[in-house]
C-alpha positions as CSV (number, residue, x, y, z in Angstrom):
1,M,41.5,-1.4,-9.5
2,L,38.9,1.3,-8.8
3,E,35.4,0.1,-8.1
4,V,32.6,2.3,-9.3
5,E,29.7,2.6,-6.9
6,P,26.3,2.2,-8.5
7,K,24.6,5.5,-8.9
8,E,21.4,5.8,-7.0
9,K,18.3,6.4,-9.1
10,S,16.5,9.7,-8.8
11,L,12.9,9.6,-7.7
12,S,11.8,10.8,-11.1
13,E,13.7,7.9,-12.7
14,V,12.0,5.4,-10.2
15,A,8.6,6.9,-11.1
16,Y,9.4,6.7,-14.8
17,E,10.4,3.1,-14.7
18,H,7.4,2.1,-12.5
19,I,4.8,3.8,-14.6
20,K,6.3,2.5,-17.9
21,L,6.5,-1.0,-16.5
22,K,2.8,-0.8,-15.5
23,V,1.9,0.3,-19.0
24,L,3.9,-2.5,-20.6
25,E,2.3,-5.1,-18.3
26,L,-1.1,-3.6,-19.1
27,V,-1.8,-2.8,-15.5
28,Y,-2.3,0.7,-16.8
29,F,-4.2,-0.4,-20.0
30,P,-4.5,1.7,-23.2
31,G,-7.0,4.5,-22.8
32,M,-6.9,4.3,-19.0
33,Y,-7.0,7.6,-17.2
34,L,-4.4,8.4,-14.5
35,N,-3.6,11.4,-12.4
36,E,-0.5,12.6,-10.7
37,E,-2.0,12.6,-7.2
38,S,-2.9,8.9,-7.3
39,L,0.5,8.0,-8.9
40,A,2.2,9.9,-6.1
41,K,0.3,8.1,-3.4
42,E,0.9,4.7,-5.1
43,L,4.7,5.4,-5.2
44,G,4.9,7.1,-1.9
45,M,6.5,10.3,-3.2
46,S,5.6,13.9,-4.0
47,R,4.1,15.0,-7.2
48,M,7.2,16.7,-8.6
49,P,9.1,13.5,-9.5
50,I,5.8,12.1,-10.9
51,R,5.4,15.2,-13.0
52,T,8.9,14.9,-14.4
53,A,8.4,11.2,-15.2
54,V,5.0,11.9,-16.8
55,Q,6.5,14.6,-19.0
56,R,9.2,12.2,-20.2
57,L,6.6,9.4,-20.8
58,A,4.4,11.8,-22.7
59,D,7.4,13.0,-24.8
60,E,8.1,9.3,-25.6
61,G,4.4,8.7,-26.5
62,W,3.5,6.4,-23.6
63,L,1.1,8.8,-22.0
64,I,-1.1,11.7,-23.3
65,V,-1.5,14.7,-21.1
66,C,-5.2,15.8,-21.2
67,F,-7.2,18.8,-20.0
68,R,-6.5,19.8,-16.4
69,K,-3.4,17.6,-16.1
70,Q,-5.4,14.4,-16.4
71,L,-3.3,11.7,-18.0
72,R,-4.3,8.9,-20.4
73,V,-2.3,5.9,-21.4
74,S,-1.8,6.0,-25.1
75,D,-3.9,3.8,-27.3
76,I,-2.5,0.9,-29.4
77,T,-3.4,1.6,-33.0
78,S,-3.6,-0.8,-35.9
79,K,-0.5,1.0,-37.3
80,D,1.4,0.1,-34.1
81,I,0.5,-3.6,-34.5
82,L,1.5,-3.6,-38.2
83,E,4.9,-2.1,-37.3
84,L,5.4,-4.7,-34.6
85,Y,4.7,-7.5,-37.1
86,E,7.0,-5.9,-39.6
87,I,9.8,-5.7,-37.1
88,R,9.2,-9.3,-36.0
89,E,9.3,-10.5,-39.6
90,L,12.6,-8.7,-40.2
91,L,14.1,-10.2,-37.0
92,E,13.0,-13.7,-37.8
93,M,14.5,-13.5,-41.3
94,M,17.8,-12.2,-39.9
95,A,17.8,-15.1,-37.4
96,I,17.1,-17.7,-40.0
97,N,19.8,-16.3,-42.4
98,R,22.3,-16.3,-39.5
99,I,21.4,-19.9,-38.5
100,F,22.0,-21.1,-42.1
101,A,25.1,-19.0,-42.6
102,E,26.7,-20.4,-39.4
103,G,25.4,-24.0,-40.1
104,T,23.7,-24.0,-36.7
105,N,20.9,-26.4,-35.9
106,W,18.8,-27.4,-33.0
107,C,20.1,-31.0,-32.8
């Protein structure tokens, strides 16, 4: 049987995951300004992989690229919060329906 060696992550992938995690953990809080130079220093890499990661995060809506390449973490809007509650409600209803359909209980 052939064993597949795990593919090493590119520097831009490492930067992408690091920045996104910091946003999700609110280390980089909504509205916070960042810049490529400080991110590069923080991660110990050149600005090119940071730039690639930032572009991907901007495309996904996590960051906003401002004037002179200054970056800002996207704000959380009331619409975002409402969407999260709607998703939560749908998931909870699906879970409850499945519990009753399968006759599952917590005892």
